C-alpha positions in Angstrom: -1.5 -4.0 -85.4 -0.5 -4.2 -88.8 -1.5 -7.4 -91.3 1.1 -9.6 -92.7 2.9 -8.6 -96.4 1.3 -10.8 -98.7 4.3 -11.5 -100.7 6.9 -12.8 -97.8 8.7 -16.0 -98.7 10.7 -17.9 -96.1 13.9 -19.8 -96.9 13.7 -22.9 -94.2 15.0 -26.4 -93.3 12.3 -29.1 -93.2 12.7 -32.8 -91.9 12.5 -34.3 -95.4 12.8 -38.0 -94.5 13.4 -38.5 -90.6 16.4 -40.8 -90.1 20.0 -40.9 -89.2 22.0 -37.6 -89.3 24.3 -38.9 -91.5 21.5 -39.6 -94.3 21.0 -35.9 -94.4 17.2 -36.1 -93.2 17.1 -32.1 -93.6 16.3 -30.0 -97.0 16.7 -26.4 -97.4 13.4 -25.1 -99.3 11.5 -21.9 -100.0 7.9 -21.5 -99.1 5.3 -19.1 -98.8 4.8 -17.3 -95.4 1.0 -17.1 -94.1 -0.4 -14.1 -92.6 -0.8 -14.1 -88.9 -4.2 -14.9 -87.5 -6.0 -12.5 -85.1 -4.0 -13.9 -82.2 -0.7 -14.8 -83.9 2.7 -12.8 -84.8 4.9 -12.8 -87.7 8.7 -12.8 -86.9 11.9 -12.3 -88.6 13.9 -14.8 -87.1 17.5 -13.3 -85.8 18.7 -16.4 -84.2 17.7 -20.0 -83.3 19.1 -22.4 -80.6 19.8 -25.9 -81.7 18.3 -28.3 -79.1 18.6 -32.1 -78.8 15.1 -32.4 -79.4 15.7 -30.9 -82.8 18.0 -33.9 -83.2 15.5 -36.4 -81.9 12.9 -35.3 -84.4 15.4 -35.3 -87.7 16.8 -38.6 -86.5 13.5 -40.1 -86.1 13.4 -40.8 -82.4 10.2 -38.7 -82.1 7.7 -39.7 -84.7 6.9 -36.4 -86.9 3.3 -34.8 -86.3 3.7 -32.7 -89.3 5.2 -33.7 -92.6 8.2 -31.6 -93.6 8.0 -29.9 -90.7 10.7 -27.2 -90.0 12.7 -27.8 -86.6 13.8 -25.0 -84.0 12.1 -23.9 -80.9 14.6 -21.4 -79.4 13.7 -18.4 -81.5 14.7 -15.0 -81.1 12.7 -12.7 -83.6 11.5 -9.3 -84.5 7.7 -9.0 -84.8 7.1 -7.6 -88.5 3.3 -8.2 -88.3 0.6 -8.9 -85.6 -2.8 -10.1 -85.8 -6.2 -8.1 -85.0 -6.4 -9.6 -81.4 -2.7 -9.2 -80.2 -2.2 -6.5 -77.4 1.1 -7.5 -75.9 3.5 -7.0 -78.5 4.0 -4.4 -81.5 5.7 -4.2 -84.7 9.5 -4.0 -84.1 9.6 -5.8 -80.9 12.2 -8.5 -79.9 10.3 -11.5 -79.1 11.0 -15.1 -78.1 9.3 -18.3 -79.2 9.8 -21.5 -77.3 9.0 -25.2 -77.2 5.4 -24.9 -76.0 3.1 -23.4 -78.9 -0.4 -23.7 -77.8 -2.6 -25.5 -75.3 -6.5 -25.9 -75.3 -7.0 -24.0 -72.3 -10.2 -25.8 -71.2 -8.8 -29.3 -70.0 -8.5 -30.0 -66.2 -4.8 -29.7 -66.6 -4.9 -26.0 -68.2 -7.5 -25.2 -65.6 -5.2 -26.5 -62.6 -2.1 -24.6 -63.7 -0.8 -27.7 -65.3 -0.9 -26.8 -69.1 2.3 -28.7 -69.8 0.2 -31.8 -69.5 -2.7 -30.7 -71.7 -3.4 -33.4 -74.2 -4.1 -31.0 -76.8 -0.7 -29.4 -76.4 0.9 -28.1 -79.5 5.1 -27.6 -79.9 7.2 -25.5 -82.0 9.4 -27.4 -84.6 7.0 -30.1 -84.2 3.3 -29.4 -84.7 4.0 -25.9 -86.2 7.0 -24.8 -88.2 10.0 -23.6 -86.3 12.8 -21.3 -86.1 15.3 -22.9 -88.7 14.0 -20.4 -91.2 13.8 -16.7 -92.2 10.3 -16.3 -90.7 8.0 -18.0 -88.3 4.4 -17.6 -87.2 3.8 -18.0 -83.5 0.8 -17.5 -81.2 1.5 -14.3 -79.1 -0.2 -15.6 -76.1 2.7 -18.3 -76.1 5.8 -15.8 -76.8 7.9 -13.9 -74.4 9.2 -10.8 -74.0 13.0 -10.9 -73.4 15.1 -9.6 -70.9 17.3 -6.4 -72.0 20.8 -6.2 -72.0 21.3 -10.0 -73.6 22.5 -10.3 -77.3 20.4 -12.6 -79.4 22.6 -15.7 -79.6 22.8 -15.6 -75.6 19.2 -15.4 -75.1 17.9 -17.8 -77.6 19.1 -20.8 -75.2 17.4 -19.8 -72.6 14.1 -20.5 -74.5 14.3 -24.2 -74.1 17.4 -25.2 -72.6 17.0 -22.9 -69.9 13.5 -23.2 -69.1 13.5 -27.0 -69.3 16.5 -26.9 -66.9 14.4 -24.6 -64.6 11.6 -27.0 -64.3 13.8 -30.3 -63.8 15.5 -28.4 -61.1 12.1 -27.6 -59.6 11.1 -31.5 -60.2 14.1 -32.6 -58.5 13.3 -31.1 -55.0 16.9 -30.0 -54.1 16.6 -29.0 -50.5 18.4 -25.8 -49.6 22.2 -26.1 -49.6 21.7 -29.7 -50.9 23.9 -31.8 -53.1 22.8 -32.0 -56.8 24.3 -34.5 -59.4 23.7 -33.7 -63.2 24.3 -36.4 -65.6 25.2 -35.2 -69.2 26.5 -31.4 -69.6 25.0 -29.7 -72.8 23.1 -26.9 -73.4 20.4 -27.3 -70.8 22.7 -28.9 -68.1 25.4 -25.9 -68.5 22.8 -23.2 -67.5 21.0 -25.5 -64.8 24.3 -26.0 -63.1 24.8 -22.1 -62.7 21.2 -21.8 -61.5 21.7 -24.6 -58.7 25.0 -22.8 -57.7 23.5 -19.5 -57.5 21.0 -21.0 -55.1 23.6 -22.5 -52.9 24.0 -25.9 -54.0 27.0 -28.3 -54.2 26.7 -29.7 -57.9 28.6 -32.7 -59.1 28.7 -33.4 -63.0 29.1 -36.6 -64.6 30.0 -36.6 -68.2 32.6 -38.3 -70.4 33.5 -35.2 -72.3 36.8 -33.5 -70.8 35.7 -30.4 -72.5 32.6 -30.4 -70.8 34.3 -31.4 -67.5 36.4 -28.4 -67.7 33.3 -26.0 -68.4 31.3 -27.4 -65.7 34.4 -26.8 -63.2 34.6 -23.3 -64.5 30.9 -22.5 -64.1 31.2 -23.5 -60.2 30.9 -27.3 -60.2 32.3 -29.0 -57.0 33.2 -32.0 -59.0 33.3 -33.1 -62.8 34.1 -36.5 -64.0 33.2 -39.8 -65.7 32.8 -41.8 -62.3 30.2 -41.7 -59.4 30.0 -38.4 -57.6 32.3 -38.4 -54.6 29.3 -37.6 -51.9 25.7 -39.0 -51.7 23.2 -36.9 -53.5 20.2 -35.3 -52.4 18.8 -34.7 -55.9 19.9 -35.5 -59.5 18.9 -34.7 -62.8 19.5 -36.8 -65.8 20.0 -34.9 -69.1 21.6 -37.4 -71.4 19.2 -39.3 -73.2 20.4 -42.7 -72.0 18.2 -44.8 -70.0 21.3 -47.0 -68.9 22.1 -44.0 -66.5 18.8 -44.2 -64.6 20.1 -47.0 -62.1 23.1 -45.1 -61.9 21.9 -42.0 -61.0 19.4 -43.7 -58.6 22.0 -45.4 -56.7 24.2 -42.3 -56.2 21.0 -40.6 -54.3 21.2 -40.6 -50.6 18.0 -41.7 -48.7 14.9 -39.6 -49.7 16.4 -38.4 -52.9 14.8 -37.5 -56.1 16.0 -38.1 -59.7 14.4 -35.9 -62.5 14.6 -37.1 -65.9 14.8 -34.0 -68.0 14.6 -35.2 -72.0 11.4 -36.0 -73.9 13.3 -38.9 -75.4 15.1 -41.5 -73.6 16.6 -44.9 -74.6 15.3 -48.3 -72.8 15.9 -48.1 -68.9 17.4 -51.3 -67.5 15.6 -53.3 -64.7 15.9 -51.8 -61.3 16.7 -53.4 -58.2 14.4 -52.3 -55.5 16.9 -52.1 -52.5 19.7 -50.8 -54.5 17.7 -48.2 -56.6 14.4 -47.4 -55.0 14.2 -48.3 -51.3 14.7 -45.5 -48.5 12.3 -43.4 -50.5 14.2 -42.6 -53.4 11.8 -41.0 -56.2 12.1 -40.8 -60.1 10.2 -38.4 -61.8 9.9 -37.3 -65.6 9.8 -33.9 -66.7 7.1 -33.1 -69.2 7.6 -29.6 -71.3 6.8 -26.8 -69.0 4.3 -23.9 -68.4 4.5 -20.4 -69.6 4.7 -19.5 -65.8 7.8 -21.5 -65.8 9.1 -19.6 -68.5 8.4 -16.3 -67.3 10.0 -17.0 -64.0 12.9 -18.5 -65.2 13.6 -15.7 -67.6 13.1 -13.3 -64.8 15.9 -15.3 -62.4 18.0 -15.5 -65.5 17.8 -11.8 -65.8 18.7 -11.2 -62.1 21.8 -14.2 -62.3 23.0 -13.5 -66.0 24.4 -17.1 -66.3 27.3 -17.7 -69.1 25.9 -19.0 -72.1 28.8 -21.0 -74.0 27.8 -20.4 -77.6 29.0 -22.0 -80.7 27.8 -20.1 -83.9 26.5 -21.4 -87.1 25.0 -19.7 -89.9 21.6 -20.6 -90.5 22.4 -22.1 -94.1 24.6 -24.8 -92.0 21.9 -25.9 -89.7 22.4 -29.5 -91.0 26.1 -29.2 -89.9 24.9 -28.0 -86.5 22.9 -31.3 -86.2 25.7 -33.4 -87.1 28.2 -31.7 -84.7 25.4 -32.1 -81.9 25.1 -35.9 -82.8 28.8 -36.5 -82.7 29.4 -34.6 -79.3 31.4 -31.8 -80.8 29.4 -29.1 -79.3 30.2 -27.9 -75.8 27.5 -25.6 -74.3 25.1 -24.8 -76.9 24.6 -24.3 -80.9 23.0 -21.2 -82.1 21.9 -20.4 -85.7 22.6 -16.7 -86.5 20.7 -15.1 -89.6 23.3 -13.7 -92.1 
């Protein structure tokens, strides 16, 4: 293992003043890059996906945990230095860094396979600097080896959009051959829909965007539109951060159906009517981050299925524009920042 070069500097975006995207909350800066600790990797960033969570952090929907933090948690990078205790990666390896950046490993959640609920968990681009930058330092124990045969731009969105969609699908308890409703059709939804179709599900997408409706049908959805799904659903996933859609999605469920809410942020949920929305054993579940096992399982399944990843590319220097386009609904699929 090698030590970090002492003079590495990083160009990076930081959230200077969280607020509306129109107020330009991001600033481009230069800073010194720290050497990796014993269990850490220093990565040269090759690509970084742009997630709606980055938008929530820049926009102030999620309170900052670190002043002037660099967003980005769908990072594909090359190892340029590794700490003395790192065993699984070497200099030159292509590595993925995702949302979950660290846990305590000692609490009852960590000890029972539920590290996503660890009260001491840390997150890339929220607690530690993320991938809207030239370089990033990550804990090697929370990094991923990446499937061969995928380009950097294709694989980056798998590291959050894909993983969180996988966990949301698990939480939705979709029965074999069942009917799944998907509300909102952005980065995570367009990957999750393909996963569900490959597993034999009948997928119905609800989205206002004509372009997203077209993409959903191209990717195998049975229906896509603004209105209610044409048939009662066995399960549903809410990807749109709109609490007003919770009763809408619950009302579309058949008896015994489950709604999984996939986002880290959700606007206020209106009052629910017990008979219309919850009776007949309908269930509502939140989705909180993911475990490393979720990540490994999803990447293995994705390597077999090779889902289509619809990418819109931006130079790293235009990360602010990517967030503006995401906020305005101009991105179909997923935005990815590419290093020059």
